[in-house]
VEXPA-638264 format. One record per residue (C-alpha): residue in one letter; x, y, z. Coordinates in steps of 0.001 Angstrom, whole numbers, plus 500000, padded with zeros to 6 digits. Each point is the difference from the previous one (the first is absolute). Layout:
residues N
aXYZ/...
END
This chain:
residues 949
m484114509188512748/r500104501324496475/m501983502939498753/g498428501327496853/g498601496582499146/l503279498246500830/r500130497928503134/v502721501084502340/g501267498957503385/r500182496417498844/s502470497808498198/t500773500974496452/f502366497356498819/q499587496357499282/w502183497450498281/v497729497086499139/r502060496891499094/l499646496221500057/m500337497351502718/w500720496320499786/m496989497709500143/s500805496324499954/l498011498128497395/s500053496215500124/l499426498884496419/s499251496622498564/l502288499801496992/v500457497559497175/a502860499232497697/c502371502826499113/g499058501791503188/e496927501662498447/l496354500116500921/p498035496968498799/p498559500282496518/l496337500787499730/a497613497121499652/p499275499020496398/l497120501801498427/v496946497758500243/s497502502069498083/e499002503509499096/a497196499704502538/a502480499267502767/v502076502995499044/a496884502159499955/k499613499289503704/e503284501888500515/q501657497347502067/s503081501381501724/p503121498895498152/l502235500371503071/q500571496640501665/v501720500439503330/s500863498131503128/p497878500634503114/s502535502492501357/l500002502023496772/g496219499922500032/r500094501880503288/i501828502969498530/k498481503142501449/t498937502986498002/p503054502172499298/q500010503047502255/p502032503225499850/r503224499850501953/r498754501428503275/y498929499135503530/y497080501472501927/v499976500300503780/s497036500894502203/p499287499867503736/k497013497891498974/g502165497574497992/d501544496643500834/d503662499009499698/d498886496633498620/n498529501770496966/e501881500261496728/g499913503780500335/r499937500621496261/t496565501596499682/l497948502572501856/q497670497164500997/t502779497823501489/p502273502375501957/l502641499066502514/r499635501301503529/s503514500998501044/l502631502147498364/k502615497566501283/e498469497177497956/a499902502108496845/v503626501046500452/s500998496346500387/r498342499081496686/v500582502977497731/l502417499571497095/p501862502479497774/g497693502116497907/e496982499523502222/t497924502477501973/i498453499663503433/f496732501939500247/l498843500730503531/r496297500486500619/e498796502505502574/g500994499190503563/r502925499691502413/y502889497561499642/k502930498914502100/g503452501117498906/v502265497614498170/s503613499317499029/i500474499827496257/k502790497715498850/r498834498774496613/p501544502120497200/g498583500924496651/r502154500541496919/a501163503025498088/d497517499138497263/a497302498755502371/w499398502152503048/i497656498944502798/n497344502487501060/l498203500432503305/r497081502382499697/a496454500750501030/f497170498767497840/g498438502994498293/n499470502804502484/e499413497781503008/s501534500981503323/v502748497608501090/v502057500138503201/i503084497886500778/e501006500084503651/a503230499010501702/q499825497405502758/g501987500731503161/r503688500753499398/t500028499108496304/q499728502157496902/a496666500207498224/l501820499206496729/y503514498584499932/f501787499342496702/y502753497501500621/n501632496938498495/d503121498192501121/d502208500931497058/f498527503528499557/k499005499347496406/p497981502729498278/m496402499835501155/y498065501611497105/w496926500774502082/s497639502942499866/v497700500944502879/e497286502388498916/g496954501694501443/l500017498470503505/e499916501295503551/v502879498419501905/v500180500467503764/g503072499296502113/g500280498747503536/k503020500055502263/h502394499688497076/y500111501423496452/v496976500340497745/v501903498799496901/k503514498564500131/i501796499277496747/d503139497862499850/t499889499174496287/p500310501957496729/f497152501042497720/v497007500701502180/h497496502723499074/l497729501643502561/i497405501959498044/r497099502092501349/n499683498279503376/k499129501379503426/l502879498991502302/h499831500866503685/g499868498977503637/s503441498638500876/k502004500598503152/r503096499963497779/d500644500986496380/i497068499913497610/v502094498713497068/k503411498459500652/l502498499056497275/v503277498178500644/h503099499871497800/t498721497069497905/a496772501818499050/d501130501708496792/d497721501480497316/v496995500591502220/v497295502470498951/i497859501761502623/y497452502051498078/e496875501989500962/n499515498394503396/e498661501630503140/i502563499359502761/y499115501259503427/s499543499927503739/p502031497224501547/d498887499070503495/a503460500863501292/k500830502805502373/l501402503255498668/g503717499655499441/a499911496213499831/n501919498138497289/a497002499935497688/q500503501459496527/g497528500265497156/v502365498313497516/d503367498737501257/i502409498860497275/v503157498312501284/g502419499088497225/a497489499337497223/d500793501342496529/r497821501790497451/t496981500548502244/w497373502272498442/v497800501715502582/a497561502259498172/r496662501781500391/n499275498609503441/v498197501868502778/v501999499514503205/h498614501524503181/d500041499863503792/i503305498158500292/p501723499962503447/s503518499865498543/i501389500577496444/g497550500119497100/l502115498480497205/y503669499111499985/a502679497779498499/k503266498954501625/g502329496980500427/n501690500354496566/a496682500510498200/r500609500943496388/d497963501930497430/t497047500708502250/l497415502362498524/f497503501839502203/e497708502105497830/g496539501487499987/n499153498958503553/v497924501980502510/l501170499838503607/r498066501548502881/n500506500023503756/i503340498218500224/y501396500032503533/e503662499846498963/r501438500435496480/g497958500071496816/i502090498402497234/m503599498995500520/l502863498317498173/g502290498243502453/q500206499993503780/s501650497349502185/t500214496283499303/d501732497342502066/k503526499382498696/e499281496382499145/r497129501100497744/l502219502228497860/r500741497202497576/d501307501679496861/g501262503469500815/k500470502641502681/f497336502451498914/e496514499627501409/s498410500613496596/y501218500462496470/d498506502040497158/g496648500596501647/i497481502586498818/i497329501959501879/r497862502137497676/n496525501440499510/n498868499089503517/v497656502004502239/i500891499842503705/i497805501688502620/n500597500181503769/t503215498239501009/g501482500008503467/e503506499890498584/a501299500551496473/c497667499708497062/l502983499090497736/a503126498295501297/s503126498120499002/a502508498216502215/s503231498292498984/s498884499543496409/s501545500391496558/g498475501286496793/v496947501621501594/l497525502039497926/i497316501937501907/y498073502379497784/n496609501566499333/n498366499019503248/s497543502145501941/c500113500063503825/y497677501752502400/n500409500438503765/a503231498017500200/s502197499437503025/t497529500776502779/r502141498191502625/a503599499484498860/h502665500266497300/g499261502203497010/a497612499794497097/i502877498667497840/f502399497874502036/l503364498519499019/s501745497784502529/n502493497228500658/e498194497308501955/s501906497073498577/e501177497218502300/v503282500057498057/g500286503791499997/q499576500485496262/a499269503579498947/g497810500769496997/e501104501144496557/n498639501160496659/i496761501433501344/t497758502302497966/i497093501861501607/k498216502390497642/n496649501480498998/n498251499220503262/i497404502120501795/v500618499779503738/h497616501497502514/v501620499807503430/s497976499788503188/s500096503225501990/a499356498205503292/k503595499393501158/g502049502143497636/r501534496959498339/p502334500634497031/a498980499533496380/v503232498041499398/k502052498175502573/i503305498278499203/s501395498026502913/s503668499341500793/n501852497717497572/a496935499798497762/l502000500496496790/v503116498368498594/d500711503251498177/p497722503095499999/k500763500406496312/t497938496882499286/l496866501708501338/e497788502033497632/l497400501932501983/d498207502636497948/n496830501300498341/n497867499349503070/l497190502187501295/y499843500355503796/w497208501409502125/t498521500032503468/d497142501957501548/k499015502065503047/g502901502338499356/a502636497368500813/k503375500175498307/i501526497390497698/r503312498724501396/f502693497527498916/n502350497751502041/w503285498250499175/e501605498737503161/q503417499198498523/q500345503520498571/g498837501687503199/l496889501362498305/e496969499987502271/k496738501667499126/v501574502280497430/s498060501968497405/l499701498997496364/k502401502780498995/r502700498894502444/w499357496371499064/q500618500855496358/q503141501958500792/k501568497373502248/t499046496832498144/g499335500916496385/f496742498038500285/d496510501236499075/l501314502857497870/n496818499879497915/s497669499139502855/e497518502477501479/i497879500580503059/k496484500664498747/d496476498854500698/p499325497279497381/l496291500889500010/f498572496527500279/a496497499764498545/d499109497393502636/l501622498183502897/n498925496502498958/v502356499351497093/l501721503414499868/k499038501077496505/l501145503469498985/k498012503126499355/q500359501587496604/d502079502849501400/s502334497790502043/p503698501026500006/a500774496310499491/l498900500174496374/e502778499356497502/g502554500212502787/a501395496504499749/e503078498745498242/g499347497351497371/m501318496613501063/d500270496578498443/g496898498014500806/l497884503035500874/l497403499209497348/t496778499878501987/d498681501618503144/f498283498608503093/s496802499307498047/g501909498001497422/v499408502384497102/s502769501536497938/r501928502998501267/f499103503022497889/d503528501254499467/r502794497517500624/q502660502693499913/h498203502263502487/p497418497936501884/d498249501197503128/l501561499437503390/g498578497325502230/a497865496999499208/h497379501717497806/e499758501887496800/r497403502742500496/e496418498978499402/h499244501847496785/r502972498343498351/i498994496562501212/g496588500508498432/e501663500434496633/l501783496677500351/q497261497637501171/p500219496622498240/s496399500371498875/q501026503058497980/q502930498326498245/k499830499009496356/e500884496442499039/v503704499871499267/m501788496679499566/p502887500254500554/r500907503408501367/k503367501342498925/e501338499443503525/a499519496259499535/k502924499726497591/g502672497828501521/i497646498803502743/l497009498273498386/f501244496755498532/r496624498402499271/y496773501909499414/p497083499128502331/y497706497131499118/l496824498597501510/q499214496545501332/a496402499530501164/q499192497519502751/s496266500689499923/a497602502849499321/t501036501662503277/e503705499073500190/v502754501188497680/k503766499657500115/i502067502744498382/l503635499210499210/w502883502047498633/g503786499854499931/s502758502372501077/y503705499863499289/a500881500407503666/a498454499381503387/g498093502840501606/h496754500843501717/g497361499211497411/l496559501490500493/l496726499770498096/r497449502763500565/l496433498996499158/w496710501807499621/k496697499374498319/k499373501972496843/g498205503238500737/e500880500035503692/t502560502178501749/t501150497812502880/w502657497376499561/q501836497299501884/d503640498896499868/f501252496436499794/p503685499125500592/s501279497413497555/r501454496610500719/q503247499420498190/q501719496948498609/h503637500315498973/f501216498449496752/a503766499860499565/k501526500218496542/e501799496715500672/e496600498348500228/t498282501771497120/s502924500480497564/l498887503614499588/k502619502732500088/h498826501268503382/d498207499013503166/f496397501091500431/e497290500183502615/q496501498767499294/h497388501980501931/l496549498697500813/v496965501556501646/q496802498063500562/l496778501971500293/f496998498624501854/d496381501060500391/l499807501850496702/d496656500572498342/p499337497663497043/d499881501364496460/t501303503365501183/e502726502284498737/y502843500967502327/r503177501988499556/f503439499652501506/d503331501760500335/l503323498186500368/l502723501447502224/h503538498878500689/n501706501566503012/g497451502802499690/l500686500596496310/l496917499911497798/l500534497430497233/a496475499836498568/s496902502058500686/a496260499369499793/v500290496685498139/s496467498652499534/f498844496416500322/k496697498193500415/t499082497093502236/l498286496922498607/p496218499635499916/d498974497755502871/a498275496634499663/s496550501545500305/s500484502095496873/k498410498796496786/t502689501540497820/v503718499565499453/n502234500801497035/f503553498845499430/i502805499832497440/a501936496800499275/f503049499235497863/g502854497533499941/d503607499449498966/s500899503674500139/g503438499778501586/t502330501375497345/k501958503243499862/y498702500885496539/s497321502439498883/q497053497606499667/p499290499677503751/r500197503771500286/k497493500415497175/v497639497571501704/r500526501882503265/d499319503331498312/a496739498700498576/i498877498686503390/s500824503299501726/s498520502226497311/r497434502567501062/e497523502240498256/n499251503302501735/g501595498574503125/i497787496874499987/w501423496508499513/k499323498796496466/y499788496483501433/p498686500421503564/h501462497330502244/d500258499211503684/f503250498047499671/s502244498316497454/i501268496438499715/g503037498452498370/v499906496264499302/g503716499349500310/d503297500476498188/i500105503628501068/a503831500032500281/y501926498094497342/s501946497849499926/s500650498756503510/g498063502339502278/s503161501372501626/y499971503158502087/k501637501901497160/q497519498718497466/f497077500898502241/e501390503497500320/q500648500538496298/k497221497998498400/f497154500333502473/f500323502989502320/d501764502343497586/q497620499052497209/l496623499925501717/s500598502834502469/g501407502302497333/k503270500511501835/g502189498576497242/k499130502659497433/k499037502658502577/q496312499655499186/p498348499567503417/e496763501506498711/r499626496858497895/g500697497557502815/i497346497444500967/l501359498806503359/m499482502910502404/h496390500983499280/r498397496558500064/p501043496734501704/f501915497435497978/f499811496201500287/s502018497355498176/s500416496280499673/l503395498350499791/g501343499077496600/n502681497546499000/h502476502826499451/e499566501247503569/y501245496508500918/a502840500188497445/n498209497103498256/k500569497463502794/e497256499308502513/q502532499160502713/n501473503520499832/l498932502677502454/p498266502955498255/k501906502508502126/g499373503116497959/y496244499403499954/l499667499107503675/a502139502945501088/s498043502483497897/f496400499224500851/a497830499754503105/y496934498069498946/p497015498858502089/s500407496680501730/s498057497543502089/t500410496923502078/g499972496513498524/m503173500019497939/p503678499316500691/e501988502966501242/a502384499485497077/d497129500876497647/r499236503324501641/e498889502415497240/r500584497497497205/y496246499486499791/f497172501921501640/s496425501209499628/f498056503197500512/d496518501444499500/s499058503137498150/g496435500868499156/p497992496899499085/v503124498069498959/h502211497565501907/f503477499854498446/v502352497043500452/v503610500440498851/l501897496708499641/d503652499054499595/s499945497894496855/m503699499131500315/k498851497371502478/f498601498077497032/a503372500138498226/s501615497560502416/k499703496261499553/n500318499755503767/s496812501724501128/e500786499453503673/r503299501850499658/a498160502790498227/r497264499950502684/l497324499625497336/p497629497931502177/q500063502685502673/m499189502738497483/l497106498028498542/a498634499254503443/w500271503652500996/m498332501083496744/e497078497646500493/a499384501181503552/d500342503616498918/l497562499766497093/k497481498012502009/a500023502689502676/s499328502828497562/q496440501268499670/q500739502388497146/p497931499456496828/w503071500245497770/k503128497859500420/l503074500719497870/v503282498101499976/l503323501316498705/f503326498290499356/h502869500164497540/h500316496770498000/s497965499338496870/p498448496511500059/l497557501045497256/s501875501913497321/f500860499998496335/g503495501269500684/p503304498183500608/h499365499761503777/g496471498713499613/t498428496627499623/y502171499541496933/g502195497034500800/d497786499217503015/r502587501342502424/s500016498248503346/e499097503075502045/n497071500728497674/r498715496474500385/r500296500182503771/m498082503274500053/r497217498638497805/q499718496902502153/k500529501312503502/l498847503605499810/f497310500490497390/p497452497420501274/r500321501523503461/l499438503514498734/q496750499103498275/t498561498263503062/l500961502955502208/g497978502520498025/v502783501714498041/q498740501738496855/f503075501734498628/v503751499267499815/l502859502257498862/f503492498800499099/g503078501113498045/h503231498186499030/d499299499905496260/h500463503529498693/m496695500457498224/y496377500783500712/q497593497073499707/r496649498935501395/t498325496621500279/q496413498971499879/p498540499158503418/l501582496621500813/k499566497133502430/f502532497233500626/d499748496415501106/a502304498248502462/n502539499232497291/g500309503634499004/q497985499538496805/i497464502550498789/m496478498757500657/r497778499666496952/t496399499341499212/s498837496677498593/g500513501535496557/g503657500744500726/k499578503754500247/i501500501885502956/d497574500195502910/t500038503703500855/q497201499932502557/e501337501458503270/g503538499703498734/i502917502257500904/t501304502615497567/y503804500009499809/i501851503044498676/g503679500288499147/i501331503545500496/g503749499512499514/n500188502938497567/g501016502571502617/g503353500991498488/a502364497137499241/d500622498865496434/l496802498515498606/h499902496269499303/n498906498289496838/r497410497283500291/s501244496435500018/t496637498441499178/q496966501044497982/p496397500291501173/s497914497245498466/e496440498750499657/y498934496898501889/e500989496808498123/s501448501966497120/e503143498611498403/l502100502565501924/w498181499167503247/l500619496288499588/e503654500544499142/q500549502146503094/k498052497549502116/r502322497199498883/k503137502075500678/w499161501710503248/g497029498217501484/i497729503015499723/g497991501501497196/y500577503703499535/d496384501066499579/f499626501720503379/i500747503521498789/a497228502570500116/r498973501505496701/r498771503400499003/a496737500626498167/d501892499828496699/g501248496521500896/q503604501009500506/p501720498739503165/v500646502292502966/l503733499528499707/f502426502908499634/d503586498863499649/n502952501340498009/a498435499294496636/t497676502320498130/k499897498087496748/g498802496585499023/n496818498013500190/d497752499954503024/e501640503038501567/p498456503349501028/k501747502647497947/a499392502888502380/p501154501528502158/e503528499630498756/k501647501004503314/r499285497284502564/w501706500935503247/g497365501009502487/f497831499259503030/v496480499071501011/h497545502296501747/v497534498041502130/q496828501641501291/v497757498142502422/q496555501384500698/g497810497705502061/d499318496826498021/e501811501200496869/l503726499852499249/k501223501838496925/v503464499522498531/v501538502220497345/a503495499233498715/y501877503037498652/n503332500503498360/y502156502922501072/l498514502147497216/h496596499612501716/e498696497773497197/v497618497230501029/m501205496441499391/d497255498129501811/e496854500728501955/f497543497702501766/v497651499758502970/l499501497246502587/q497040499501502321/s500522498667503525/r498383496745500946/
END
């Protein structure tokens, strides 16, 4: 279904990465692809013969597909499974094939349960989700689990299961033995045992917004909603848990740092939410306490046979701001503390505050019951600021067996124990009995004690007054209305983000309907992105996936966590807004962004620049020009921006990316987020030589760790995100890794594989415009250009350019030389020479226009060669020296070359504008592509129009 235009109830994350596809290549000397056949005649070239000569196996390369599998009951397990038209049949087959970073899309139907043993990676999660809004059911077979996450060495799994209905059989519905599994917005039910079972090796699991209900077990059977035995850092939030024959949610067996928050529990036969209970001695592996440092907050618990809130044999317990109704209909008390440990360990350091507890009047059960030997020391228990109530004229009573207190009044309880001195017995005046919101005259208003972490309420919106919040799970309704996300103003960052937000959010588009949003925090915590469409009032939350970066790895002064959320099923060319939260603390509010135009659109606009990665003012001035607005409207409207490499000098390290890319372009470095260009529109980039630290055999760690670019099949896994393609509007964009041309050993650099992938990709595209981007400058008047006929430039002219022109490419952008320059439309023969007419002039018919945009912020270069006229004395001299005549530059109407370097004086040089750092603004409207090159003072350096062919 859709919630305010946003699809919900289905998967919302996707990491799309690369998988290995073996390509058998026929190579020649030096390990490179064979040279193109000699040019026979201009007529032969006019036929656009393919320049790629391949072996039969390379000729069978399939069209690159996004990194995903499709499964349908109507499919066949002999299919490739990569397209909607060729789905697999069984989930088991898809699970056996899927690789890190890929997604399994299930079409409507019913599937047999499966064991999942194949892990993803921290930077490449695997997703299992329904396709669109289709109804998908996974069913357990016999005594097995419907989904079982297990591998022999219990390595992190990095899987997300989203938007499915999963039905158990005689065993669990979902059993998790491995770390890092996310269960998001699923319907989980039907087991004769626990619905979700975690063991001690299943750390860092997230269970978020699921419906968990109705096991087929008998009342009182060992069948919990969520049973956590020994796992650490489990986050169980915003689930609806109902009709459970045993305990709703609990953690025991040395479980550490469990957080239960914002859940709704109804009709629980035994206890609602509990920290601790009893675990077999042999399962207490690293301590005597059943749970450590667990939290239960902001939950709504309705109709429990035993306690609604409980703790047994646990240490460091926090139970606060929960709302219970009709608790303890059969046994215990509404709040229950006990010692049920197999080793006899009593609890300690327990805090229970700010709760609203409505006790069942049926059996006269106590509001609080403390069993014998429940506490190591009563002084370690804080029990206060609670609101107690019952109905039908029944009295509120309290029990503490060890102190001989049985069914005593609140007054006597206070006198004898010193507990609940600020607690009261009053009707909380619930506005409803579904989620227990408060009426505006409720005595619970402003009655709570402010506590660390009490930042939001049950609904996930900010508490009105952190010093004096309302008791229970909710702030009263009229306050909540004042704090809806849709009413927030854009603030990035909020003052609370200081010391938490390490890296401002930035966008990575996968397609017109899929966006990844990333940000960084100094420490681990529960990251959350709240999303809504502009103008709408409903929103949806998305827990983040986190990747830890240690300072020993990055050489930064501190560790940091990189958060990522992937959004699916967005509307193309549409504005959305998001909040960022960290452990409930609002870091950024109402940040706006826009999705890409889809491939059916006739229009797309983008910004491009290169070689911006310095810490100086010039990149900031370019950034400020790009982000400038007039009356709130972008001066240069754009759907995304592109960098063509060298965005973090001089070696692309983590530190350099932080200081010279993120700080600069997001505005964080000078505290100018309003001028940032990364969080409002997606950003793409090619790799430059400096990201490789100038050696093609190096691993561009900083680049690969920072970005999450689209990917497809047909390339080596080692090249994941080093080159990729995407569509936006009528344009197909191909981003290449030109460092592969820098190696003399093209096989080591995997150049043949990239060229083969590129050819298949471009052939598959039906878009009228095809643009290619890379870093190096094989056609340039600067020191990195054709001057000296550098080997990588020659390889690019020979192996790349002829292919581009036969594959329908009209426009190429590059950087490397720090200047702006534009060529005439050019065609190349097999030897990398510019094709000319019989009169020796450049043949510009259906040629490709090449533009150098390396003037994004680094020191500008001086030209190393001069533009020349064909067969002039200068042309002949340069032809003798370098093997190429430098007459390929485009010229303005006044005859001056379109070449803006560091010189503003001398012959054959445009005098204005004098400032030459800048960017290009590209506007595509149907069959017309317009390019305007600006400097950072908004002065025009170049302007031209291309027509598609």
